[in-house]
Structures are given as C-alpha cells and as structure tokens.
N, C-alpha and C positions, 0 to 999 in steps of 0.2 A: 380315223375321223374322215367323214366324207366330205366332198366339195362344197356342198351347201352349208354345212356347219362350219367350215373353215371361213367360208365367205361371210357368214353372219357374225363371226369373231372379229372380222376386220371392219364392219360396219361402224360408221361414226355414232357416237352416242345421241347426236342430234337428230337422227332419223327416227321416226315414229315405228314401233314395232308392228310387225304384221299381225293381223287379228287371228292368227292361227299358228299351229306349228308346222312350218314350211317343209320341215324334213318328211313328217308324216304324210302331208299332202302331196310332196313330189313323188314319193314311194307308190302311193295309190294311183296317182296320174300315170305314173311310169307302166305300171301294171296294165291299166287300161287303154294306154296308148297303142298297144300292139293290135292291129286292126282285127284279126281272127279272134283275140280276147274280147274285144269290144262287141263284136257280133254275137259271141256266146252270151255276154253280160246282157245284151239287149234281148236274146230270146229267153233268158231265164228271168228278165223283168216281165215278160208275159204270163209267167207261172212256172211252177216246179216242173223240171225237165230231168230225164234220165240222159246218160251218155250216148245210147243209141239215137233217142230222139234228137239231140243235137247234132250228132253225126249225120243223121239223114236231112235234116234242114241245111246244113252247112257243105254237105258233100265232103266230109272230112274223116280220116281214119280214127278209130277208136283211141289209139294210143296218142294221137295228136290232141284230141279232144281232152283226154285225161291229163295231159301235159299243161295245157292251158288251164283246166279247171283247178289244178293243183296251185298254179300261180295265183288265181283268184282266191282260193281257200287261204293261202299264206298271207295274202294282202288282207284278210278278213272280210272280204266283200261277198263272198258266197259261203253258204253252209250246206253241208251233206248229210244226208239220213239214209241209213240202210233200211231195206225193205224188212218188215216184221217177219214175213214168211221165208223168203230167200235172201240170205245176207249178200249175196253176190250182187244183187240189184241195189244201186245207189242213186238217190234223187237229190238234185241241187236246187237250192233255193237261194234268193238274195237276202243277204243278212240286213234286215231291216234297220236295226241300230246304226250299222256302219253307213248304209245309204242315207239315213237322215243326217248323220255327222257329216258325211261328204257333201251332201246337199248344202247344208247350213255353212260349212267351211268354205266352199267354193263361192257361195253366196256372198259371205263377208269379205272374202279375198277380192273378189271382182266387183264389189259395190262401188258404182260411180261416185257415191257420196264420199268416198275416201279421197278422191282428187282435190287437191289443194291448188290454190293460185301460185304462181311463180313468185318465190321470194328473191328480191334483188340483191344477191351476194357477190356477183360477178358478171362480167360483160360490160358493153359499152355505156350502158345506162347506170353505172356505179363508178364513183370516183373515190380515190383514196385521199383523206384529208389528214394532215399532221396537226396534232394539238400543241399546245405551248410545251409540253414536257418531251415532245419528240416521238410520242406514241403515234401510231397509225390507226386509224379507223376507217371503216368503209362507210360510206354515205350514198344512198342513191341521189341521182342528180335531179 
C-alpha cells in the first residue's frame, strides 16, 4: 500500500473527498515532474515525433529518450505506433483521452471554487461550554 493510500485511510470522515482519484493523479504528475520528460511531452504536444526528432531537439542520447518515453507510455500519457514500411521506426503521439482526463482532473482538483470558509472548531475564537449534563460542546464566541 503506498503512502497516499495510507494517508487517505486515516483522513477523518468529515473531510470532503477529493474530486478525483488522488493516487492516479499523483502517479501521472510524478511521471511529468521529471524535467526532461516534461520537455519530451511538450514536444509531442506539437505533433507526432520519432525518437530521433526528440533526441535532436533536446540533444539527448537515443537510449535516454527511449527511457523517458517508456515512462510516459507506462503512465498512459503517450501512444506509440510502428511505421508500416519499416517497423524499426516508432512514432510517438499524445494519448488524447488521457490528456483530456488529466486536464479535467487537474481542473477539478485545483478549482478555486472548492475553497470553503474556515469553520470555527478550534482556536481563540471558540470557547468550550458545558451543558447541564456535564457534556462539553464547542461554541463560537
């Protein structure tokens, strides 16, 4: 079980759930957080690219480009297609469905309308009042 899932298991029930699967979002963001990978993703956003075009644009070795592309493919962010004439050539494109999902998820997660006003449950503006039965309740001042 990873750390995000463990933390989610300990969150109080009073918290509103995130509007998305945080574990899946974290995995995709982790893949994109590597600067070279983000550059590769950015180039592929401009259109279909082969390994050599990416290497030329970024001045990177083919094996390093392949490593980053495999991580992007594992995350489902990039698709690959072999050339119909010579299968040694591979062309990389953005997985549009994954991009649309990521765009929607990030938009929902970082939506400023989710921000709620502070609830007075602790701090100097809240006092504890005992009722007639000895039970305590928190009341804002």
